[in-house]
Structure formats: structure tokens, C-alpha cells
C-alpha positions in Angstrom: 190.2 -113.4 264.5 186.6 -112.6 264.3 184.9 -111.3 267.5 182.1 -113.3 269.0 178.4 -112.4 268.6 177.1 -109.8 271.0 176.4 -111.3 274.4 179.0 -114.0 273.9 182.6 -114.3 274.8 185.4 -115.9 272.7 188.2 -117.9 274.3 191.5 -117.9 272.3 193.8 -120.5 273.6 197.0 -122.2 272.6 199.9 -124.2 273.8 203.5 -124.7 272.8 206.3 -127.0 273.7 209.9 -125.9 273.9 212.6 -127.5 271.7 213.7 -129.9 274.5 210.2 -131.2 274.8 210.2 -130.7 278.6 208.4 -127.3 279.0 204.9 -126.6 278.0 203.4 -123.1 277.8 199.7 -122.2 277.8 198.2 -118.9 276.7 194.6 -117.9 277.1 192.7 -114.7 276.2 189.0 -114.1 276.5 187.4 -111.3 274.5 184.0 -109.7 274.3 182.1 -108.9 271.1 183.9 -105.5 270.9 187.3 -107.3 270.9 188.3 -106.2 274.3 190.3 -108.6 276.4 188.4 -109.3 279.6 190.6 -112.0 281.1 193.9 -113.6 280.2 196.3 -116.2 281.6 199.6 -117.8 280.8 201.4 -120.6 282.4 204.6 -122.6 281.9 205.0 -126.0 283.4 207.5 -128.9 283.2 205.8 -131.7 281.4 206.2 -134.1 278.5 202.8 -133.9 276.9 202.2 -134.3 273.2 201.3 -131.0 271.5 197.7 -132.2 271.0 197.3 -133.0 274.7 198.9 -129.6 275.6 196.4 -127.8 273.3 193.5 -129.7 274.8 194.6 -128.8 278.3 194.8 -125.1 277.1 191.1 -125.4 276.0 190.3 -126.8 279.5 192.1 -124.0 281.3 190.4 -121.4 278.9 186.9 -122.7 279.8 187.8 -122.8 283.4 189.0 -119.2 283.4 185.8 -118.1 281.5 183.5 -119.9 283.9 185.4 -118.7 287.0 185.3 -115.1 285.6 181.5 -115.3 284.8 182.3 -114.9 281.1 179.8 -117.2 279.4 178.2 -118.2 277.1 181.5 -118.6 275.2 183.0 -119.9 272.1 186.4 -121.7 271.8 188.9 -120.6 269.2 191.7 -123.2 268.8 193.8 -124.3 265.9 193.1 -127.9 266.8 189.7 -128.2 265.1 189.4 -132.0 265.6 189.6 -131.5 269.4 186.9 -128.8 269.4 184.7 -131.1 267.2 185.2 -134.0 269.7 184.2 -131.6 272.6 181.2 -130.3 270.7 179.8 -133.7 269.7 180.5 -135.3 273.0 182.9 -137.9 271.8 184.8 -139.8 274.4 187.9 -141.3 272.9 190.5 -143.7 274.1 193.6 -141.7 273.5 195.9 -139.3 275.2 193.3 -136.5 275.0 190.4 -138.6 276.1 190.7 -137.9 279.8 191.1 -134.2 279.2 188.0 -134.1 277.0 186.1 -136.0 279.8 187.2 -133.3 282.2 186.0 -130.6 279.8 182.6 -132.3 279.6 182.4 -132.4 283.4 183.2 -128.7 283.5 180.6 -127.9 280.8 177.9 -129.7 282.8 178.5 -127.5 285.8 177.6 -124.3 284.0 
């Protein structure tokens, strides 16, 4: 995990689903260019999201934590590159993740 450039923050976020498919866990860490964790969050909820939706929600929560903490500009680090690409190029898609990506775009416009 490479640190972000000086003056930037890096959001590491991920999600996992338990074996029953009924519990979703989110984990978020925000680091500075020295690699120090400045904010973190974890949450477990009862839900039946797909893993792709859960990871997209983790990105949303990571961005929200960064903005609420005043930790921006920031970069997202996620293992779902296609979602990050869709966010970066502004693609609105008709799929499970489309509404979450739309919420991310609204959040990004507020900063």
C-alpha cells in the first residue's frame, strides 16, 4: 500500500459478507502521506447486498468520513477497480451499484 502524495490523504476501504450472506462488514482507514492513520471506522450491518454493492457502499462511507473529518483532497484505494473507474469518469449505470455511485457523485459535488 503506497502512501498518498504529500498534502493528500488515502482512503483504504473494504467490505466483506459473512458465510450466511446476511451480515455485511465495512472497514475504512484514512492515512496521510507519512502513512499515519488519521481516521478509521468499521461497521457491521444486517443486509443482503452483493459484494460489489457492499464495496461501493464502503467507498461512499470512506469518502463521507474523509469529508466529515476535513481530510481532503483524497484518493480512494479499493480492490474493485471498475467501481473506482466508474466514479472517476462519472458513469451513471443502471445496475445495483448505480444509485450508490450517484450518491457518491452528489457527495463529491459538495466538497
